[in-house]
C-alpha positions as CSV (number, residue, x, y, z in Angstrom):
1,M,-23.6,-19.9,-2.3
2,A,-20.8,-22.4,-2.3
3,N,-20.8,-25.5,-0.1
4,D,-18.1,-28.2,0.5
5,K,-18.8,-32.0,0.1
6,A,-20.3,-32.2,3.5
7,G,-22.8,-29.5,2.7
8,V,-21.1,-26.9,5.0
9,K,-21.2,-23.3,3.6
10,K,-17.8,-22.1,2.4
11,T,-16.8,-18.7,3.6
12,L,-13.8,-16.4,3.2
13,K,-12.7,-14.8,6.5
14,L,-11.6,-11.3,5.6
15,G,-10.0,-8.7,7.9
16,L,-10.6,-5.1,7.0
17,P,-8.8,-2.1,8.6
18,K,-10.5,-0.4,11.6
19,G,-9.6,3.3,11.9
20,S,-8.3,5.8,9.4
21,L,-8.6,3.4,6.4
22,Q,-12.1,2.1,7.3
23,E,-14.3,4.5,5.4
24,S,-12.2,4.6,2.3
25,T,-12.0,0.8,2.3
26,I,-15.7,0.3,2.6
27,E,-16.3,2.8,-0.2
28,L,-13.8,1.0,-2.4
29,F,-15.6,-2.3,-1.8
30,R,-18.9,-0.6,-2.6
31,K,-17.6,0.6,-6.0
32,A,-16.3,-3.0,-6.5
33,G,-19.9,-4.2,-6.1
34,I,-19.5,-5.6,-2.5
35,R,-21.7,-3.6,-0.1
36,I,-20.6,-3.5,3.6
37,S,-22.6,-1.9,6.4
38,S,-20.9,-1.1,9.7
39,S,-21.9,0.9,12.8
40,D,-19.3,2.8,14.8
41,R,-19.4,0.2,17.7
42,S,-19.5,-3.0,15.6
43,Y,-16.4,-4.9,14.7
44,F,-18.5,-7.4,12.6
45,P,-20.0,-5.5,9.7
46,Y,-22.7,-6.9,7.4
47,C,-21.6,-7.9,3.9
48,D,-24.1,-8.6,1.1
49,D,-21.8,-11.3,-0.3
50,E,-22.8,-14.4,1.8
51,E,-19.5,-16.1,1.0
52,I,-17.5,-13.4,2.9
53,E,-17.3,-12.9,6.7
54,I,-15.7,-9.6,7.8
55,M,-14.1,-8.4,11.0
56,L,-12.6,-5.0,11.5
57,I,-9.2,-4.9,13.1
58,R,-6.4,-2.4,13.4
59,S,-4.0,-2.4,10.4
60,Q,-1.1,-2.8,12.7
61,E,-2.3,-6.2,13.8
62,M,-3.6,-7.5,10.4
63,G,-0.5,-9.2,9.2
64,K,0.0,-11.5,12.2
65,Y,-3.7,-12.5,12.2
66,V,-3.5,-13.3,8.5
67,Q,-0.2,-15.2,9.0
68,N,-1.7,-17.2,11.8
69,G,-4.8,-18.2,9.9
70,L,-7.3,-16.2,12.0
71,F,-8.2,-14.5,8.7
72,D,-7.9,-16.0,5.3
73,A,-7.2,-12.6,3.8
74,G,-6.9,-9.0,4.9
75,I,-6.2,-5.5,3.8
76,T,-3.4,-3.5,5.5
77,G,-0.5,-1.2,4.7
78,Q,2.9,-2.5,3.5
79,D,4.4,-0.5,6.3
80,W,2.8,-2.8,8.9
81,I,3.7,-5.9,7.0
82,L,7.3,-4.8,7.1
83,E,7.1,-3.7,10.8
84,T,5.7,-7.0,12.0
85,G,7.6,-9.2,9.6
86,A,4.4,-11.1,8.8
87,R,4.8,-14.0,6.5
88,V,1.9,-13.7,4.1
89,K,1.0,-14.0,0.4
90,E,0.7,-10.6,-1.2
91,I,-2.3,-10.8,-3.6
92,C,-2.1,-7.2,-5.0
93,E,-1.3,-3.6,-4.4
94,L,-4.2,-1.2,-3.8
95,V,-3.0,2.4,-4.0
96,Y,-5.5,4.3,-1.9
97,G,-5.6,5.9,1.5
98,K,-7.5,8.2,3.8
99,S,-6.8,11.4,1.9
100,G,-6.2,10.2,-1.7
101,F,-4.9,7.8,-4.2
102,K,-1.2,7.9,-3.6
103,P,1.3,6.2,-1.3
104,V,1.6,7.4,2.3
105,R,5.0,8.4,3.7
106,W,6.8,7.8,6.9
107,V,9.2,10.7,7.4
108,L,11.9,11.7,9.8
109,A,10.8,15.0,11.2
110,V,12.3,17.5,13.7
111,P,11.4,20.9,15.1
112,E,12.0,23.7,12.6
113,K,14.9,25.1,14.6
114,S,16.5,21.7,15.3
115,K,20.2,21.3,14.3
116,I,19.4,17.8,13.0
117,N,19.7,18.0,9.2
118,S,20.4,14.4,8.2
119,V,19.9,10.9,9.5
120,E,23.6,10.8,10.5
121,D,22.8,13.6,12.9
122,L,20.6,11.2,14.9
123,E,23.7,9.5,16.4
124,G,23.1,9.2,20.2
125,K,19.7,10.9,19.9
126,T,16.2,9.6,20.8
127,V,13.5,9.0,18.1
128,A,9.9,8.3,18.8
129,T,7.7,6.3,16.4
130,E,5.1,3.6,16.0
131,L,7.2,1.9,13.4
132,V,9.9,0.9,15.9
133,N,11.3,-2.3,14.2
134,F,11.5,-0.8,10.8
135,V,13.1,2.5,12.1
136,K,15.8,0.4,13.9
137,K,16.6,-1.4,10.7
138,F,16.6,1.9,8.8
139,L,19.1,3.4,11.3
140,A,21.3,0.3,11.2
141,K,21.4,0.5,7.5
142,N,22.7,4.0,7.7
143,K,25.2,3.0,10.5
144,V,23.6,5.3,13.0
145,K,23.2,4.3,16.7
146,A,20.2,6.0,18.3
147,N,17.5,5.2,20.9
148,V,14.2,4.3,19.2
149,E,11.1,4.3,21.5
150,Y,7.5,3.4,20.8
151,S,5.1,6.3,20.7
152,W,1.6,5.6,22.0
153,G,0.2,8.7,20.3
154,A,0.6,12.5,20.1
155,T,3.9,11.8,18.4
156,E,4.2,15.2,16.8
157,A,4.0,16.9,20.2
158,K,7.0,15.1,21.5
159,A,9.6,16.3,19.0
160,G,12.1,18.7,20.6
161,I,10.5,18.3,24.0
162,L,10.5,14.6,25.0
163,V,12.6,13.3,22.1
164,D,15.0,14.7,19.5
165,A,13.1,13.5,16.4
166,I,10.1,11.5,15.3
167,V,9.3,9.2,12.4
168,E,5.7,9.8,11.6
169,L,3.1,8.9,9.0
170,T,2.0,11.7,6.7
171,E,-0.2,11.9,3.5
172,T,-0.2,15.7,3.0
173,G,2.4,17.1,5.5
174,R,-0.2,19.6,6.8
175,S,-0.2,18.3,10.4
176,L,3.6,18.4,10.6
177,R,3.7,22.0,9.3
178,A,1.0,22.9,11.8
179,N,3.2,21.6,14.6
180,Q,6.2,23.6,13.4
181,L,8.0,20.5,12.3
182,R,10.1,20.0,9.1
183,I,10.9,16.9,7.2
184,V,14.5,15.8,7.2
185,Q,14.2,12.7,5.1
186,D,11.6,10.1,3.8
187,V,12.0,6.8,5.5
188,L,9.4,4.7,3.8
189,A,6.7,5.0,1.1
190,S,3.9,2.6,1.7
191,T,0.7,1.5,-0.1
192,T,-2.2,-0.6,0.9
193,R,-1.9,-4.4,0.2
194,F,-4.4,-7.2,-0.1
195,I,-2.8,-10.1,1.6
196,A,-3.6,-13.8,2.2
197,N,-2.8,-16.6,4.6
198,K,-0.5,-19.0,2.7
199,E,-2.5,-22.1,3.5
200,A,-5.8,-20.3,2.5
201,W,-4.1,-19.3,-0.8
202,A,-3.4,-23.0,-1.4
203,D,-7.1,-23.8,-1.1
204,P,-8.6,-23.7,-4.7
205,W,-12.0,-22.2,-3.6
206,K,-10.5,-19.6,-1.3
207,R,-7.9,-18.6,-3.8
208,E,-10.4,-18.1,-6.6
209,K,-12.6,-16.1,-4.3
210,M,-9.7,-13.9,-3.3
211,E,-8.6,-13.5,-6.9
212,N,-12.2,-12.4,-7.8
213,V,-12.2,-9.8,-5.0
214,A,-8.8,-8.5,-6.2
215,I,-10.0,-8.1,-9.8
216,L,-13.0,-6.1,-8.6
217,L,-11.0,-3.9,-6.2
218,K,-8.4,-3.1,-8.8
219,G,-11.1,-2.4,-11.3
220,A,-12.8,0.0,-8.9
221,L,-9.5,1.8,-8.4
222,A,-8.7,1.9,-12.1
223,A,-12.1,3.7,-12.6
224,E,-11.2,6.5,-10.2
225,G,-11.1,9.8,-12.1
226,M,-12.4,8.2,-15.3
227,V,-15.7,8.7,-17.1
228,G,-17.4,7.3,-20.2
229,L,-18.5,9.4,-23.1
230,K,-21.0,8.4,-25.8
231,M,-21.9,10.4,-28.8
232,N,-23.4,10.3,-32.3
233,L,-21.7,11.9,-35.3
234,P,-21.6,11.8,-39.1
235,Q,-19.3,9.2,-40.5
236,R,-17.4,11.8,-42.4
237,E,-16.4,13.5,-39.1
238,L,-14.8,10.4,-37.5
239,E,-11.2,11.3,-38.4
240,K,-11.6,14.8,-37.0
241,V,-13.1,13.4,-33.7
242,M,-10.5,10.7,-33.4
243,G,-7.9,13.4,-33.3
244,L,-9.5,14.9,-30.3
245,L,-10.0,11.8,-28.2
246,P,-7.6,10.6,-25.6
247,A,-8.2,6.9,-25.1
248,L,-7.1,3.9,-23.2
249,R,-6.8,2.1,-26.6
250,H,-9.3,3.0,-29.3
251,P,-12.9,4.2,-29.2
252,T,-15.8,1.8,-29.9
253,V,-17.4,2.8,-33.1
254,S,-20.8,1.3,-34.2
255,P,-23.1,2.1,-37.2
256,L,-26.4,3.7,-36.5
257,A,-29.7,2.9,-38.2
258,Q,-29.5,6.3,-40.0
259,S,-27.2,6.0,-43.0
260,G,-24.0,7.9,-42.8
261,W,-24.1,8.2,-38.9
262,I,-22.1,6.3,-36.3
263,A,-22.0,6.0,-32.5
264,V,-18.7,6.5,-30.7
265,E,-17.9,5.5,-27.1
266,I,-14.7,6.2,-25.2
267,V,-13.3,6.2,-21.7
268,V,-11.4,9.4,-20.7
269,E,-10.1,11.2,-17.6
270,E,-12.8,13.2,-16.0
271,K,-10.5,16.3,-15.7
272,V,-10.4,16.6,-19.5
273,V,-14.1,16.5,-20.1
274,K,-14.8,20.2,-19.6
275,R,-12.4,20.9,-22.4
276,L,-13.3,18.0,-24.6
277,I,-17.1,18.2,-24.8
278,P,-17.2,21.6,-26.4
279,E,-14.5,20.5,-28.9
280,L,-16.5,17.4,-29.8
281,K,-19.7,19.5,-30.2
282,R,-17.9,21.8,-32.6
283,A,-16.5,18.8,-34.5
284,G,-20.0,17.6,-35.3
285,A,-20.8,15.3,-32.4
286,E,-24.4,15.2,-31.2
287,G,-26.3,13.5,-28.3
288,I,-23.1,13.5,-26.1
289,I,-23.6,11.6,-22.9
290,E,-21.2,11.5,-19.9
291,Y,-21.5,8.7,-17.4
292,T,-19.6,7.6,-14.3
293,L,-17.7,4.4,-14.0
294,N,-17.6,2.1,-10.9
295,K,-15.1,-0.4,-12.3
296,L,-12.6,-0.5,-15.2
297,I,-11.2,-3.9,-15.9
298,A,-8.2,-3.8,-18.2
């Protein structure tokens, strides 16, 4: 545990998203080797790293709290950084979300029978969204004058009834289709970001701690969908096996105690394993082991 010159314990104040990203964020930290335990009612989860103090807060508010120094660092969406105009240091991009490992989309959507077919058709119309400031800038960029109002929820239900169009967040588009809405245009693609307070980033201890966490988180994400394979094979079959192996770079090859035999280890995409293992077996590999990866540090 780190202490400053006065013997006071050093801690990193970290904000994590409460809500839709909460579970996937806690799972990402677990794979990174940082275990977080949280109950439904608690905003102050336990963390097994004694140098990190965590509070859960809505992603929409994260940027301003990090900017103002209430948190040293936080995790939030790029969309909310842009919406609030938060002046923060972006440490790294973390491409994950509630439903998968790809960017989320803010889209302009209207009822299926609407006559609105482009952003230009919004002239004089009313749009509901949570992303008010960004949408206003988006419309101005497209030289469209429209009324943009904040939506407190149930945004999809308002389209065509209370407002002419909505700008809403989607990962799969299923909810929009279920509400008989169609997408007119993408407005913003957003990914999760690890951000820092600028003064905290200037502190050597805090900066190193944040960089360490970033390395571990990126390593956990890089390991998604990847597995390790180990196998033994006759030395004479190496060239044949090398022709079968997709690899990040090159497999690790080590001699075995038995003359003429080698051990080969490789990292591959999990989706290819069901095809690859039978091919390796036919090529002479033995003792094939598949194992999961928590982190992959490039």
